[in-house]
C-alpha positions as a Markdown table, in Angstrom:
| # | Residue | x | y | z |
|---|---|---|---|---|
| 1 | Met | -0.4 | 0.0 | -0.2 |
| 2 | Ile | 1.0 | 3.5 | -0.8 |
| 3 | Leu | 0.2 | 7.0 | 0.5 |
| 4 | Ile | -0.1 | 9.7 | -1.1 |
| 5 | Leu | 0.0 | 12.6 | 0.7 |
| 6 | Gly | 0.9 | 15.4 | 2.6 |
| 7 | Tyr | 2.3 | 13.8 | 5.8 |
| 8 | Gly | 0.8 | 16.1 | 8.2 |
| 9 | Phe | -2.4 | 16.0 | 11.0 |
| 10 | Leu | -4.3 | 13.5 | 8.1 |
| 11 | Gly | -1.3 | 11.8 | 7.3 |
| 12 | Lys | 0.3 | 10.9 | 10.8 |
| 13 | Val | -2.9 | 9.2 | 11.6 |
| 14 | Leu | -4.1 | 7.5 | 8.6 |
| 15 | Tyr | 0.0 | 6.0 | 8.5 |
| 16 | Lys | -0.1 | 5.2 | 12.5 |
| 17 | Arg | -3.8 | 3.4 | 12.0 |
| 18 | Leu | -2.7 | 1.2 | 9.1 |
| 19 | Val | 1.4 | -0.1 | 10.7 |
| 20 | Ser | -0.6 | -0.6 | 14.1 |
| 21 | Cys | -3.1 | -3.4 | 11.4 |
| 22 | Gly | -0.3 | -5.0 | 10.3 |
| 23 | Tyr | -0.4 | -3.2 | 6.3 |
| 24 | Gln | 3.3 | -2.2 | 5.2 |
| 25 | Val | 3.0 | 1.2 | 3.7 |
| 26 | Lys | 4.7 | 3.4 | 2.3 |
| 27 | Val | 4.3 | 6.9 | 2.5 |
| 28 | Phe | 4.8 | 9.5 | -0.4 |
| 29 | Ser | 4.8 | 13.4 | 1.0 |
| 30 | Arg | 6.5 | 16.2 | 0.4 |
| 31 | Lys | 8.3 | 16.3 | 3.8 |
| 32 | Val | 9.6 | 13.0 | 5.6 |
| 33 | Pro | 9.9 | 13.5 | 9.1 |
| 34 | Thr | 13.9 | 12.3 | 9.7 |
| 35 | Asp | 12.5 | 10.2 | 12.9 |
| 36 | Lys | 10.5 | 7.6 | 11.5 |
| 37 | Gly | 11.7 | 4.0 | 10.0 |
| 38 | Gly | 9.5 | 2.5 | 7.4 |
| 39 | His | 9.0 | 3.4 | 3.8 |
| 40 | Phe | 8.8 | 7.6 | 3.5 |
| 41 | Ile | 9.9 | 8.6 | 0.0 |
| 42 | Glu | 10.6 | 12.3 | -0.4 |
| 43 | Gly | 9.1 | 13.9 | -3.2 |
| 44 | Asn | 6.3 | 16.2 | -5.1 |
| 45 | Phe | 2.8 | 15.4 | -6.5 |
| 46 | Glu | 3.7 | 17.3 | -9.2 |
| 47 | Asn | 7.0 | 15.0 | -10.4 |
| 48 | Leu | 5.7 | 11.8 | -9.8 |
| 49 | Gly | 6.9 | 10.5 | -12.8 |
| 50 | Asp | 10.1 | 11.1 | -12.0 |
| 51 | His | 9.5 | 8.0 | -9.2 |
| 52 | Asp | 8.9 | 5.5 | -12.2 |
| 53 | Thr | 9.6 | 2.4 | -9.2 |
| 54 | Leu | 7.3 | 3.6 | -6.7 |
| 55 | Phe | 4.1 | 1.6 | -7.2 |
| 56 | Glu | 6.4 | -1.8 | -7.5 |
| 57 | Gly | 4.5 | -4.4 | -5.4 |
| 58 | Ile | 1.9 | -1.4 | -4.4 |
| 59 | Asn | -1.5 | -3.2 | -4.9 |
| 60 | Leu | -3.3 | 0.1 | -2.7 |
| 61 | Val | -3.4 | 4.0 | -3.5 |
| 62 | Val | -3.8 | 6.1 | -1.1 |
| 63 | His | -4.3 | 9.7 | -2.5 |
| 64 | Thr | -5.5 | 12.7 | -0.1 |
| 65 | Ile | -4.1 | 15.7 | -1.8 |
| 66 | His | -5.6 | 18.6 | -2.7 |
| 67 | Thr | -3.8 | 20.1 | -5.8 |
């Protein structure tokens, strides 16, 4: 699963809940927390195409970015 979102209020809550339920979660966000383990990928949604391997092995995308 990948979360395409800002790691703000909604992102933090959603991420923590999914991980606590046992999901393997990647997070794609402009700002990446430095104190977290896991799979955080820093990037801008407008340049999503620059990350060609981002969706490998992904079977669910949660997109919450408002542009």
